[in-house]
FISE-172773 format. One record per residue (C-alpha): residue in three letters; z, y, x. Coordinates in steps of 0.05 Angstrom, whole numbers, plus 32768, in hexadecimal, padded with zeros to 4 digits. Example, Ala and Ser with C-alpha at 12.3 -4.5 7.8 and 13.67 -1.06 7.14 Angstrom:
2
ala809C7FA680F6;ser808F7FEB8111;
This chain:
431
met7B2178E47C1F;leu7B2678F77C68;lys7AFC78BB7C7B;arg7AC678D07C4A;leu7AC679177C65;leu7AC278FE7CAC;ala7A8878D07C9A;leu7A64790A7C79;ile7A6E79377CB6;leu7A5579007CE4;gly7A1A78F57CB6;val7A07793E7CB9;ile7A0E793F7D05;ser79E279017D08;leu79AE79227CDD;gln79AE79607D07;ser79A379367D46;met796679177D24;ala7949795A7D11;gln790079627D20;thr78C6798E7D0B;glu788B79867CDC;thr784B79AA7CED;ile783179D87CB6;lys77EB79F27CBF;val77DA7A2F7C93;val77927A477C8C;ser77747A847C69;tyr77297A877C5B;asn76FA7AB57C35;leu76C97A867C11;leu76927ABA7C05;phe76877AB87BBA;tyr76937A6C7BB6;lys76857A507B71;ser76847A977B54;gly765C7A9F7B15;ser76517AE97B22;thr763B7B007B67;pro76177B3E7B81;cys75EC7B117BAE;asn75C87ACF7BB3;his75DF7A9A7BE4;asn75AE7A827C18;arg75C57A3A7C12;thr75C97A0D7BD5;ala760B79FC7BB3;ala760779B67BCF;gln75FD79D07C16;arg76377A007C0F;asp766379C87BF6;ser7650799E7C33;asp765E79D97C62;leu76A379E57C43;gln76B4799B7C44;thr76A4799A7C8F;ile76D079D67C9B;val770B79BD7C72;ser770879787C91;tyr770A79987CD6;leu774379C77CC5;ala776E79927CA2;pro779B79C97C87;asp77DF79BF7C68;val77D77A007C43;met77947A227C37;val77917A647C12;val774B7A7C7C00;gln772B7ABB7BE7;glu76EA7AC77BC1;leu76EE7A887B97;gly76CC7A8E7B53;ser76FF7A9D7B1C;ser76F17A607AF0;pro77307A347AED;val770379F77AF6;asn76F07A0B7B3D;pro773179F77B5F;leu772E79B37B3D;val76E779A97B56;met76FA79BE7B9C;leu7733798C7B9D;gln770479547B89;asp76C779677BB3;ile76E3798C7BF0;phe772B79797BFD;asn773979337BE2;val76FE790F7C00;asn76F278D87C34;gly773278B37C22;ile775E78F27C1F;ser778578FC7BDF;his77C279267BF1;tyr77A9796C7BE0;asp77BF79927BA3;arg77B579DA7B8D;ala77D87A157B6D;gly77CA7A2F7B27;ser778E7A5B7B1B;ser77987AA57B28;asn779E7AD57AEE;asn77697B067B05;ser77467B297ACC;ser772C7B617AF9;ser77007B377B26;ser76D17AFB7B24;ile76ED7AE27B66;val77357ACB7B72;asn77667AAE7BA3;met777E7A667BA3;leu77AE7A3A7BCA;phe77A379F17BDC;tyr77DA79C97BFE;asn77EC79867C1C;ser781979677BE8;asp783179327C19;lys785379697C41;leu785F79A17C10;glu787279B17BC9;leu785B79EF7BA3;val78997A0C7B82;ser787E7A4A7B5F;gln78477A7E7B60;asp78417AC77B4B;phe78127B027B52;ile780F7B4D7B51;asn77D67B767B35;leu77F57BBC7B34;asp78097BEC7B6B;ile784F7C0A7B6E;asn78387C417B3E;gln781F7C0C7B0D;ala77D67C1C7B1A;pro77A77BDF7B1C;leu77957BBF7B5F;val774E7BAC7B6F;arg77607B627B6E;val779D7B387B60;ile77CA7B277B9C;asp77E97AE27B96;phe782B7AC67BAF;tyr783C7A7C7BB7;arg787F7A5D7BC8;leu78827A177BE7;tyr78B579EA7C08;val78AF79B37C3C;lys78B7796C7C22;asp78ED79537C51;gln78F379087C46;gly793E790F7C4E;leu7947793B7C11;gly797E79227BE4;ile79A8790A7C1F;pro79E779347C2C;gly79DB79667C64;val798F79677C5C;asp796E79A87C44;thr792779C07C47;val78FD79FC7C5B;phe78DF7A2C7C28;phe78A97A5F7C35;thr787E7A8F7C0D;ile78367AA47C1B;gly78147AE07BFD;val77C87AE27BF9;ala779B7B1F7BF0;his77537B337BF0;leu77597B7E7BFA;lys77257BB37BEB;ala76E97BB27C1A;gly76C97BEF7C38;asn76DA7C247C6B;ser76DD7C637C41;ala771D7C8B7C36;ser77207C727BEF;asp771A7C297C05;gly77527C337C38;asp777E7C527C03;gln77747C177BD4;arg77877BE77C0B;ala77C47C117C1B;arg77DB7C107BD3;ala77D27BC57BD1;thr77FB7BB77C10;glu78327BE67BF9;ala78367BBD7BB9;val783A7B7E7BE3;met78757B987C0A;lys789A7BAE7BCC;tyr788F7B697BAD;val78A57B437BEB;ala78E37B6F7BF3;glu78F87B687BAB;asn78DF7B247B94;val78D57AF37BCD;pro79147AC97BD8;asp79007AAE7C1C;asp79057AC87C63;asn78C87A9D7C76;val788E7AC67C5C;leu78447AC77C6D;phe78107AF97C55;gly77C67AF37C60;gly777F7AF17C47;asp77427B1D7C4D;leu77667B607C57;asn77287B897C69;ile77527BB37C9A;tyr772E7BD27CD5;gly77697BDF7D04;ala77B47BDC7D0B;asn77BC7C277D03;gln77A27C277CBC;thr77D57C347C86;ala77C97BF17C63;phe77DC7BCB7CA2;gln78167BF87CB4;asn78327BEC7C6F;leu78367BA27C80;val78547BA67CC6;asn78797BE87CC7;ser788F7BF97C80;ser78C47C2E7C7B;ser78CC7C247C30;tyr78D57BD87C34;pro78EA7BC97C7D;thr790B7B877C6B;ala78C67B6C7C57;asn78A17B807C97;phe78717B4D7CB4;gln785A7B407CFB;asp78167B327D18;pro781F7AED7D38;ile77ED7AFD7D70;asn78057B457D77;gln77BF7B647D7A;met77D37BA97D63;gly77937BD07D70;ser77537BEA7D52;trp772D7BA97D45;asn76ED7BC47D27;asn76B17BC07D56;asn76DF7BB87D92;ser76CD7B837DC6;asn77167B807DDD;tyr77247B587D9D;ala76E77B2A7DA0;asn77167AEE7DA1;tyr77357B027D5F;his76FB7B1C7D34;thr76EF7AF67CF4;gln76B37B1A7CD4;ser76777B187CD3;thr765A7AD57CE8;his76157AF37CDF;ser75F57B2B7D07;ser75C47B3B7CCF;ser75D37B3D7C85;ser75AF7B0B7C59;gly75BF7AED7C16;cys760A7AF57C0D;phe76187AFC7C57;ser762D7B3F7C73;gly760D7B527CB5;gly76287B747CF3;gly763E7B377D1A;met76857B257D2F;asp76A87B687D35;asp76E07B6C7D01;arg77247B4C7CF9;phe77267B4E7CAD;asp77487B0A7CA4;met778F7AFE7CBC;ile77D27ADD7CAD;leu78117B067CBB;ala78567AE67CC1;ser789D7AFD7CB3;pro78CF7B067CED;ala78F47AC87CD6;ile78B77A9E7CE6;met78A87AC17D27;asn78F17ABA7D3D;asn78FC7A757D1F;ser793A7A8C7CFC;asp79317A667CBA;gly79147A227CCA;leu78CA7A367CD0;asn78AF7A477D15;tyr786D7A667D2C;val78447A3B7D5B;ser77FD7A557D60;tyr77C77A807D40;gln777B7A817D44;ala773C7A997D22;val771A7A567D1A;gly76D67A547D3C;gln76E17A947D63;asp76D97A897DAE;gly76CD7AD27DC0;ser76837AC87DCF;ser76667AE37D8F;tyr76787B2D7D92;asn76487B567D67;ser761B7B197D5D;asn76147AD97D36;leu764C7AA77D3B;asn763E7A7B7D77;thr762A7A367D5C;ser76067A167D97;ser763D7A187DCC;asn767C7A2F7DA8;phe76BA7A227DD2;ser76E97A247D97;val76C979F07D68;asn769279BD7D6C;gly764A79CD7D59;thr764E79AD7D14;val768B79D57D00;ala766F7A157D1F;ser762F7A0D7CF7;ala76567A017CB7;leu767F7A407CC4;phe76407A687CD0;asn761C7A4D7C92;phe76557A507C61;ser76767A957C66;asp76717AD77C8C;his76BC7AD07C9B;leu76E17A9F7CC8;pro77207A7A7CB2;val77617A8F7CD3;glu77967A5B7CE2;ile77E07A607CF1;glu78057A227D07;leu784F7A1E7CF7;glu788779EC7D02;ala78BA79DE7CCC;ser78FE79C07CDC;val7907797D7CBB;ser793D79477CBE;gly790F79117CDB;ile792878DF7CA8;gly78F178AF7C93;leu78C478BE7CCE;asp78AD78877CFD;pro78D478927D3E;leu789678897D69;asn786778B47D40;ala789C78E87D35;gly789678FA7D7E;glu785B79267D6D;asn788C79587D4F;tyr78B2795D7D91;trp787C79827DB7;ser784C79BB7DAB;val781779E17DD2;arg780A7A2B7DCC;asn77C37A377DB8;pro77937A577DCA;val77A17A637E15;lys77887A967E48;ser77AE7A927E89;ser77E57A5E7E7C;leu77E87A1E7E54;ser782F7A187E39;leu784C79D87E1C;asp788F79D97DF8;phe78BB799C7DF2;lys78F479937DC1;gly792B79617DB3;ser792879227DDC;phe78E479367DF8;ser7907796D7E21;lys793079367E44;leu78FE78FC7E4B;pro78CB78F27E84;leu788779077E69;asp784079007E82;ile780F79387E73;arg77C5792F7E7D;val778F79637E70;ser774579557E6A;asn7709797D7E54;ile76E679727E12;asn76BA793C7E33;gly76F779157E49;gln76F279277E93;pro7738792D7EB2;ile775079737EC5;gly779679647EDD;phe77D6793B7ED7;trp781E79547ED3;gln786279357EC9;cys789C79577EA6;ser78E579417E9D;gly792279657E85;ser78FE79A67E73;asn78EF79CB7E33;thr78AE79E97E4C;leu787479D97E7A;asp78467A127E90;ile78027A017EAE;asp77D87A367ED0;val77937A367EAF;met77797A797EC8;asp77407A597EEE;trp772D7A277EB8;pro76E97A347E96;lys76EB7A4A7E4D;gly76E87A107E1D;ile770D79D97DF9;tyr773F79AD7E1F;leu7766796F7E0A;val77B1796C7E1A;thr77D079277E17;val781C791B7E19;ser783878D57E21;asn787B78B57E32;arg789878717E45;asp78A8785F7DFD;gly785E785A7DEC;phe7855789E7DCD;phe780F78BA7DD9;glu77F078F77DB9;thr77B779257DC9;arg77AE796D7DB1;lys7776799F7DB9;val777D79E37DDA;val774A7A1B7DE1;lys77457A417E23;leu772C7A887E16;
């Protein structure tokens, strides 16, 4: 008996020493009346053109979780999206949640996920405020866990997380603000009383104009449900509307002039966002925040059309697809989930031992974990055209900081390699 117990303890210690991380990329995107049978407008592009645009965007994003708003309410639509948008060009690992129960609106939320990495455990929704009055639209909640290949082996557990998705009332009147406030208060009550996880995300098209509005304060500074409070991953706690100080974070509108279904006004609002619980921001429950961005936003499009000709954040094809498809930009949060490392190729698993904080302004920071914090590493940086910018070596350190204050804005390629043959390149955006 003692030998068995000792073997079990040693096995657990061995598993802990193998522990690694799995990257989980979560995206939220307003699809602008996509496949909706009832719209107050007519699209400028054909259905086939919109499908092509969205396929370009999804292929570029390669999300592990993608929550969407303004999808037509027909339960056939998610199935068609899986077939025509997600599982294409040899990809077959995407699955989806069940269709939302949303009798009050012709547009709904939906969740698509990488079934190789994740499993959808359950889903729920709220459609009433705390006084049982109807909300404008249903707010959905989805619970998932990470598919650790070591599950079933003693000592191996997994990471659970929940994501709530909302499309709150649009408009800047007092009544509109009140409806958003009632909705976020209902969100906090639900999270505090019904969500079993510490790892919680909440996002979508929130239509909030600034951090001082009641709807946002309900989410980050609730006195009624303080255990459910979220944090803004990029800590931009200001008045976002029509404020050039937040040009790097605006998500709406990609068009300066309204036409068809597109709202005008240019890029001057931060309506779309993903908030995270303290457990994620502090890495206290196996899921850690890495980076956040408004995809396609390079800060150059303030109060104008989204820049498609020389966008520093994405290439011209993706920028054009973003401009043509929706008047919102996707927002992306990258996370790392702790996994056992069992079943991973030792060489390829090295990618989970380093991360780069993205985007960057004055300092490019690389974080190394596990054996990578002890091994000699070579770091090379080049611009998007492959021209070398610099070379650094790092050994026995958890972090490498590179001064990029004088680098021009744009996309750079960071390559990390070691003597064991590991070689990986990641993209960073210099703002």
